[in-house]
VMD Tcl script that draws the C-alpha trace (Angstrom):
set ca {
  {0.00 0.00 0.00}
  {1.39 3.39 -1.02}
  {1.26 5.73 1.98}
  {3.70 8.34 0.68}
  {6.39 7.50 3.24}
  {9.28 7.26 0.77}
  {11.10 10.48 -0.17}
  {13.57 10.95 -2.96}
  {16.57 13.13 -2.09}
  {16.34 16.44 -3.93}
  {19.61 17.06 -5.79}
  {22.44 17.08 -3.25}
  {20.01 17.79 -0.42}
  {20.54 21.57 -0.34}
  {17.94 24.33 -0.78}
  {16.36 24.62 -4.24}
  {17.71 27.33 -6.61}
  {15.41 30.20 -7.73}
  {12.47 28.94 -9.77}
  {12.77 25.35 -8.50}
  {10.71 23.59 -5.83}
  {11.06 20.52 -3.64}
  {8.00 18.38 -4.29}
  {5.92 16.63 -1.59}
  {7.60 13.25 -2.09}
  {11.10 14.70 -2.19}
  {13.22 15.91 0.71}
  {16.34 17.89 1.49}
  {19.12 16.46 3.65}
  {17.77 15.26 6.99}
  {19.51 18.09 8.81}
  {17.77 20.70 6.64}
  {14.51 18.74 6.85}
  {14.61 18.86 10.66}
  {15.23 22.62 10.48}
  {12.21 23.07 8.20}
  {10.13 20.92 10.55}
  {11.07 23.26 13.40}
  {9.88 26.23 11.31}
  {6.54 24.51 10.80}
  {6.24 23.95 14.56}
  {6.84 27.64 15.28}
  {4.38 28.66 12.54}
  {1.50 26.62 13.92}
  {2.38 27.10 17.57}
  {0.66 30.33 18.56}
  {-2.82 29.64 17.23}
  {-2.73 25.91 18.06}
  {-2.52 26.57 21.78}
  {-4.39 29.90 21.88}
  {-7.63 28.39 20.59}
  {-7.72 25.55 23.18}
  {-7.22 28.17 25.88}
  {-10.19 30.24 24.72}
  {-12.28 27.06 24.35}
  {-11.44 25.91 27.87}
  {-9.55 22.80 26.70}
  {-6.10 21.46 27.60}
  {-3.45 23.10 25.35}
  {-0.97 20.29 26.06}
  {-3.41 17.71 24.74}
  {-4.24 19.93 21.77}
  {-0.57 20.20 20.78}
  {-0.01 16.46 21.14}
  {-3.13 15.50 19.20}
  {-2.27 18.00 16.45}
  {0.91 16.01 15.84}
  {-1.00 12.72 15.74}
  {-3.65 14.29 13.50}
  {-1.01 15.55 11.07}
  {0.54 12.11 10.70}
  {-2.91 10.59 10.17}
  {-3.77 13.22 7.54}
  {-0.54 12.66 5.58}
  {-1.08 8.89 5.55}
  {-4.67 9.19 4.29}
  {-3.78 11.62 1.46}
  {-0.82 9.36 0.56}
  {1.65 12.18 1.08}
  {0.26 14.22 -1.82}
  {-1.01 17.23 0.20}
  {1.60 18.73 2.55}
  {-0.24 20.18 5.54}
  {-0.14 20.64 9.29}
  {-3.36 20.07 11.24}
  {-3.52 22.60 14.08}
  {-6.42 23.63 16.31}
  {-9.45 24.85 14.38}
  {-10.97 28.25 15.11}
  {-14.24 27.24 13.45}
  {-15.62 25.75 16.66}
  {-14.68 28.60 19.00}
  {-18.12 30.17 18.61}
  {-19.78 26.89 19.54}
  {-17.45 26.54 22.54}
  {-18.54 29.92 23.91}
  {-22.17 28.76 23.89}
  {-21.72 25.13 24.94}
  {-18.95 25.55 27.50}
  {-18.62 29.16 28.68}
  {-15.38 29.66 30.63}
  {-14.61 25.96 30.16}
  {-17.60 24.87 32.27}
  {-18.63 21.86 30.13}
  {-15.55 20.51 28.31}
  {-16.95 16.98 27.96}
  {-20.17 18.25 26.35}
  {-18.15 20.49 24.04}
  {-15.81 17.74 22.87}
  {-18.76 15.38 22.42}
  {-20.52 17.86 20.16}
  {-17.38 18.49 18.09}
  {-16.71 14.74 17.89}
  {-20.09 14.27 16.19}
  {-19.32 17.20 13.88}
  {-16.06 15.48 12.98}
  {-17.95 12.33 12.00}
  {-20.21 14.43 9.74}
  {-17.11 15.94 8.14}
  {-15.76 12.42 7.55}
  {-19.00 11.38 5.83}
  {-18.91 14.58 3.77}
  {-15.40 13.66 2.65}
  {-16.62 10.26 1.48}
  {-19.46 11.88 -0.50}
  {-17.09 14.41 -2.06}
  {-14.64 11.65 -2.97}
  {-17.44 9.74 -4.73}
  {-19.19 12.70 -6.40}
  {-16.21 14.97 -7.06}
  {-15.13 18.33 -5.62}
  {-17.97 20.23 -7.36}
  {-20.29 18.72 -4.74}
  {-18.78 21.16 -2.21}
  {-19.72 24.15 -4.35}
  {-23.27 22.98 -4.97}
  {-23.97 22.39 -1.29}
  {-22.04 25.35 0.13}
  {-21.74 28.17 -2.42}
  {-19.63 31.19 -1.39}
  {-22.73 33.22 -0.46}
  {-23.52 30.63 2.21}
  {-19.94 29.87 3.26}
  {-19.08 33.55 3.70}
  {-22.19 34.11 5.81}
  {-21.46 31.18 8.12}
  {-17.84 32.24 8.59}
  {-19.01 35.76 9.43}
  {-21.51 34.33 11.94}
  {-18.75 32.36 13.67}
  {-16.41 35.33 13.96}
  {-18.81 38.07 15.00}
  {-20.62 35.87 17.53}
  {-17.37 35.92 19.48}
  {-17.28 39.68 20.01}
  {-19.00 39.55 23.44}
  {-16.40 37.02 24.63}
  {-13.63 39.56 24.26}
  {-15.66 42.30 25.93}
  {-16.92 40.19 28.84}
  {-14.40 37.39 29.45}
  {-10.91 38.78 28.74}
  {-10.73 42.55 28.28}
  {-12.06 43.49 31.77}
  {-9.12 41.73 33.47}
  {-6.55 44.22 32.20}
  {-7.60 46.71 29.55}
  {-4.16 48.30 29.21}
  {-2.31 45.03 28.62}
  {-5.09 44.09 26.19}
  {-4.69 47.37 24.34}
  {-0.89 47.09 24.15}
  {-1.04 43.46 22.98}
  {-3.67 44.28 20.38}
  {-1.59 47.20 19.07}
  {1.52 45.01 18.89}
  {-0.25 42.27 16.91}
  {-1.75 44.81 14.49}
  {1.59 46.55 13.89}
  {3.54 43.28 13.66}
  {1.10 41.86 11.11}
  {1.54 44.92 8.89}
  {5.22 45.75 9.42}
  {6.93 42.37 9.73}
  {7.80 40.47 6.58}
  {8.54 36.87 5.67}
  {8.48 34.22 8.36}
  {8.08 36.67 11.27}
  {4.98 38.08 9.62}
  {3.41 34.63 9.79}
  {3.90 34.08 13.52}
  {2.52 37.37 14.82}
  {0.14 35.60 17.23}
  {3.08 33.82 18.88}
  {5.06 37.06 18.97}
  {2.03 38.83 20.44}
  {1.85 36.26 23.24}
  {5.53 36.74 24.06}
  {5.13 40.53 24.01}
  {2.04 40.36 26.23}
  {3.79 38.10 28.73}
  {6.74 40.50 28.92}
  {4.49 43.55 29.22}
  {2.44 41.88 31.98}
  {5.61 41.03 33.92}
  {6.83 44.63 33.65}
  {3.43 45.95 34.77}
  {3.59 43.66 37.81}
  {6.99 45.07 38.73}
  {6.05 48.71 38.17}
  {2.36 48.89 39.17}
  {1.93 45.86 41.41}
  {-1.21 43.73 41.44}
  {-4.10 44.39 39.05}
  {-7.76 44.56 40.05}
  {-9.86 41.60 38.89}
  {-13.53 41.85 37.82}
  {-14.92 39.85 40.75}
  {-13.14 42.03 43.32}
  {-9.73 41.89 44.91}
  {-6.43 41.94 43.04}
  {-3.83 39.56 41.65}
  {-0.54 39.58 39.81}
  {-0.90 39.35 36.05}
  {1.78 36.66 35.70}
  {1.54 33.66 38.05}
  {4.08 30.92 37.28}
  {3.60 28.87 40.46}
  {1.87 26.08 38.54}
  {4.81 25.94 36.13}
  {7.22 25.31 39.00}
  {5.05 22.50 40.35}
  {4.46 20.79 37.00}
  {6.49 17.74 35.94}
  {8.77 17.76 32.91}
  {7.37 14.51 31.50}
  {3.82 13.21 31.76}
  {0.55 12.64 29.94}
  {-1.88 15.50 29.30}
  {-5.36 15.52 30.86}
  {-7.64 13.19 28.89}
  {-11.41 13.11 29.29}
  {-14.26 11.24 27.65}
  {-16.83 13.12 25.54}
  {-20.45 13.61 26.56}
  {-23.19 13.85 23.95}
  {-26.11 16.29 24.16}
  {-28.41 16.98 21.21}
  {-28.67 20.71 21.83}
  {-24.88 21.07 21.95}
  {-24.42 19.01 18.79}
  {-26.80 21.30 16.90}
  {-24.73 24.31 18.00}
  {-21.49 22.71 16.76}
  {-22.72 21.37 13.41}
  {-22.75 24.70 11.47}
  {-18.97 24.90 11.80}
  {-18.58 21.96 9.43}
  {-19.43 24.28 6.54}
  {-16.42 26.45 7.36}
  {-14.17 23.41 7.90}
  {-15.11 21.84 4.55}
  {-14.67 25.16 2.76}
  {-11.25 25.83 4.29}
  {-10.03 22.31 3.48}
  {-11.16 22.74 -0.13}
  {-9.36 26.09 -0.26}
  {-6.23 24.51 1.21}
  {-6.17 21.81 -1.45}
  {-6.63 24.41 -4.20}
  {-3.84 26.60 -2.79}
  {-1.37 23.70 -2.59}
  {-2.41 22.60 -6.08}
  {-1.60 26.06 -7.42}
  {1.81 26.12 -5.76}
  {2.93 22.59 -6.64}
  {1.28 22.26 -10.05}
  {-0.12 18.83 -9.10}
  {-3.71 17.84 -9.85}
  {-5.04 17.41 -6.31}
  {-8.80 17.43 -7.01}
  {-8.91 13.60 -6.69}
  {-7.53 13.99 -3.16}
  {-9.97 16.66 -1.93}
  {-12.42 14.12 -0.53}
  {-9.55 12.30 1.18}
  {-8.33 15.56 2.76}
  {-11.77 16.43 4.15}
  {-12.28 12.85 5.37}
  {-8.87 12.93 7.07}
  {-9.60 16.22 8.83}
  {-12.94 14.89 10.07}
  {-11.33 11.70 11.32}
  {-8.60 13.68 13.07}
  {-11.16 15.98 14.71}
  {-13.23 13.02 15.92}
  {-10.18 11.20 17.25}
  {-8.79 14.28 19.02}
  {-12.07 15.24 20.69}
  {-12.84 11.63 21.64}
  {-10.00 11.87 24.17}
  {-10.73 15.46 25.22}
  {-8.60 17.34 22.69}
  {-9.35 20.19 20.29}
  {-10.78 20.09 16.74}
  {-8.27 20.24 13.91}
  {-7.93 21.90 10.54}
  {-5.34 22.50 7.84}
  {-3.19 25.53 8.66}
  {-2.57 28.51 6.41}
  {0.50 29.55 8.40}
  {2.31 26.43 7.27}
  {1.37 27.05 3.65}
  {3.08 30.40 4.13}
  {6.26 28.62 5.24}
  {6.13 26.44 2.13}
  {5.57 29.43 -0.12}
  {8.57 31.21 1.41}
  {10.94 28.22 1.27}
  {9.57 26.54 -1.89}
  {9.92 23.23 -0.04}
  {6.71 21.18 -0.09}
  {8.24 18.01 1.31}
  {5.93 16.07 3.61}
  {9.02 14.78 5.43}
  {9.27 18.18 7.17}
  {5.67 17.81 8.36}
  {6.39 14.43 9.88}
  {9.26 16.05 11.80}
  {6.95 18.85 12.97}
  {4.33 16.31 14.06}
  {6.83 14.34 16.17}
  {8.07 17.55 17.84}
  {4.47 18.54 18.64}
  {3.81 15.15 20.24}
  {6.90 15.56 22.42}
  {5.73 19.03 23.52}
  {2.38 17.52 24.46}
  {4.12 15.09 26.77}
  {5.66 17.96 28.80}
  {3.22 19.15 31.51}
  {5.53 22.04 32.40}
  {5.01 23.44 28.90}
  {1.25 23.13 29.29}
  {1.33 24.93 32.63}
  {3.30 27.77 31.04}
  {0.70 28.11 28.28}
  {-2.14 28.04 30.81}
  {-0.44 30.89 32.71}
  {-1.09 33.31 29.84}
  {-2.61 36.46 31.43}
  {-6.24 37.17 30.55}
  {-5.34 40.65 29.36}
  {-2.96 39.17 26.79}
  {-5.70 36.85 25.53}
  {-8.02 39.85 25.31}
  {-5.61 41.72 23.06}
  {-5.05 38.72 20.81}
  {-8.64 37.54 20.53}
  {-10.00 40.97 19.65}
  {-7.88 40.75 16.49}
  {-8.35 37.03 15.80}
  {-12.13 37.01 16.19}
  {-12.52 40.06 13.98}
  {-10.33 38.48 11.31}
  {-12.46 35.33 11.38}
  {-15.60 37.37 10.79}
  {-14.11 39.50 8.05}
  {-12.82 36.43 6.25}
  {-16.48 35.75 5.49}
  {-16.69 39.12 3.74}
  {-13.48 38.32 1.88}
  {-15.04 35.11 0.55}
  {-17.92 37.19 -0.81}
  {-15.63 39.73 -2.44}
  {-13.32 37.18 -4.06}
  {-16.29 35.32 -5.54}
  {-18.18 38.50 -6.52}
  {-21.30 37.53 -4.61}
  {-24.15 39.69 -5.93}
  {-26.14 41.19 -3.06}
  {-28.31 43.08 -5.51}
  {-29.97 39.70 -6.15}
  {-32.69 39.12 -3.51}
  {-32.14 35.35 -3.76}
  {-28.75 36.02 -2.16}
  {-29.49 39.11 -0.09}
  {-32.62 38.05 1.79}
  {-31.51 34.70 3.33}
  {-28.03 36.04 4.14}
  {-29.47 39.14 5.81}
  {-32.00 37.15 7.82}
  {-29.43 34.54 8.87}
  {-26.86 37.10 9.99}
  {-29.26 39.15 12.11}
  {-30.86 36.06 13.67}
  {-27.47 34.49 14.40}
  {-25.54 37.52 15.63}
  {-28.52 39.10 17.39}
  {-29.24 36.08 19.57}
  {-32.71 35.23 18.19}
  {-34.07 32.03 19.75}
  {-36.38 29.27 18.55}
  {-37.61 27.38 21.63}
  {-39.29 24.05 20.79}
  {-39.32 22.84 24.39}
  {-37.86 24.16 27.64}
  {-34.66 22.21 27.03}
  {-34.47 22.26 23.22}
  {-33.62 25.72 21.95}
  {-31.91 26.68 18.68}
  {-30.17 30.04 18.64}
  {-27.04 31.90 17.64}
  {-24.79 30.33 15.02}
  {-26.99 27.24 14.67}
  {-30.19 29.18 13.94}
  {-28.43 31.67 11.68}
  {-26.86 28.88 9.64}
  {-30.15 27.03 9.23}
  {-31.89 30.19 7.98}
  {-29.01 31.06 5.67}
  {-28.40 27.60 4.20}
  {-31.97 26.41 3.74}
  {-33.23 29.87 2.82}
  {-30.65 30.25 0.06}
  {-31.29 26.83 -1.49}
  {-35.09 27.14 -1.17}
  {-35.17 30.56 -2.86}
  {-32.72 29.38 -5.51}
  {-35.12 26.57 -6.45}
  {-38.27 28.69 -6.39}
  {-36.88 31.77 -8.14}
  {-37.39 32.28 -11.89}
  {-34.45 31.26 -14.06}
  {-33.16 34.78 -14.66}
  {-32.84 35.42 -10.90}
  {-30.90 32.28 -10.02}
  {-27.25 32.89 -9.11}
  {-24.85 31.53 -11.73}
  {-21.22 30.44 -11.56}
  {-18.72 33.10 -12.59}
  {-18.21 33.30 -16.33}
  {-21.32 31.37 -17.37}
  {-23.70 32.89 -19.96}
  {-26.62 34.87 -18.55}
  {-30.16 34.65 -19.89}
  {-29.38 37.52 -22.25}
  {-26.37 35.73 -23.71}
  {-23.71 37.85 -21.99}
  {-21.17 36.58 -19.52}
  {-22.46 36.52 -15.97}
  {-19.76 37.75 -13.62}
  {-21.67 38.55 -10.46}
  {-24.20 35.82 -9.84}
  {-24.59 34.37 -6.38}
  {-21.01 33.30 -6.18}
  {-21.36 29.60 -6.85}
  {-17.83 29.28 -8.15}
  {-14.78 28.74 -5.95}
  {-12.18 31.38 -5.34}
  {-9.63 31.32 -8.13}
  {-6.54 29.29 -7.22}
  {-4.32 32.38 -7.34}
  {-6.67 34.15 -4.95}
  {-6.54 31.16 -2.65}
  {-2.76 31.26 -2.82}
  {-2.71 34.95 -1.92}
  {-5.11 34.35 0.94}
  {-2.89 31.75 2.56}
  {0.23 33.81 2.15}
  {-1.03 37.27 3.08}
  {-3.46 36.32 5.86}
  {-1.56 33.78 7.93}
  {-3.75 33.85 11.02}
  {-6.97 32.84 9.22}
  {-8.11 29.25 9.72}
  {-11.66 29.34 8.53}
}
mol new
graphics top color blue
foreach p $ca { graphics top sphere $p radius 0.5 }
foreach p [lrange $ca 0 end-1] q [lrange $ca 1 end] { graphics top cylinder $p $q radius 0.2 }
display resetview
């Protein structure tokens, strides 16, 4: 069975000359390959442990399972799609509703585990029917709306959960991340979240020295940086596993995120296809199946959901090395980090003010990525078939509208907004007269001219996908 585990040495094992690339089944010398693997670890690091923190899950377990998930993904796609599977941001909105402040981690992981199984089944369907099945089910008008719902539903979390702990540290961290994202170039520009965490830690420590303890929202005061748990933690040990718990209401809240996950996996495959020149459409279903399997496996033991990471595509674009050998190295390093409780305690000691400054940027970027999907696909909001369901879904989802069927079964937020958006769009598309139905970009309109602003039923152009992964490294949905 061909699992893509054999790599041909590229030339003499040194870096490729200008205009040349190292293909997925090739590798540099093992020394250089290990160095590239370390770059991939740094690239995925910040977001992979920030998102478990804001979801109330164990960052140590998330890091370890991301390494296992990456190996699983590479085996399933037979080494054809180089990718690192870090923690997905798509389920953060669901986490805020299901497990506020980490109150119900078992219910949260149970809901995401079911969502992962649905993603797996979707991958099987896409593999059998072809990648166009993604576009028919989730056109850009719908995908963009769901992504926007996920991002903007998180705004109250920043305002209520993190920012009140230390507004000045939050403001400084936010300003640093914004400036670093714009001013830094190359590899540093792709790890601004990690750099922001380091800056926030340092700023918090200085504030403790200069200003003393900070007031906390529930009264009293405390130092911003508390490393006592780091001193007590062991160097080697297993992370905290827990079994999932399944509740129907929680599952319904988590399911809308699968639209974003499927869309981002499809975009990842297209971006890698553009960069490598390989025909990867036959592997799209495999990639989505692998991500769903990895998400289900990770959450079944209490870990975080996974997704393909744009930061690591940025590393490949900069180095022109697409070797999957480097990803195996990165995965092994991540597993070793996960087996170090002291590292997990250090991550968990991140001051709330620092998280406030980072999440105010991250959550906004998630929401605006939905708008970017609309722009890139020229979604026509002058067409009521597009405008009406998207408008209704966004207001219902972001505004907190509820549909209570019983005292215990209530649909609201992201779940309700997605249902209105998805079913409303497809229902209107079927009932509308032919001339009003959104058309793929470039197809003839009823009048014989080229239609270039239908409902956005075509995917983003590969070059646009490539730009998105290189220029917007912190976007995962």
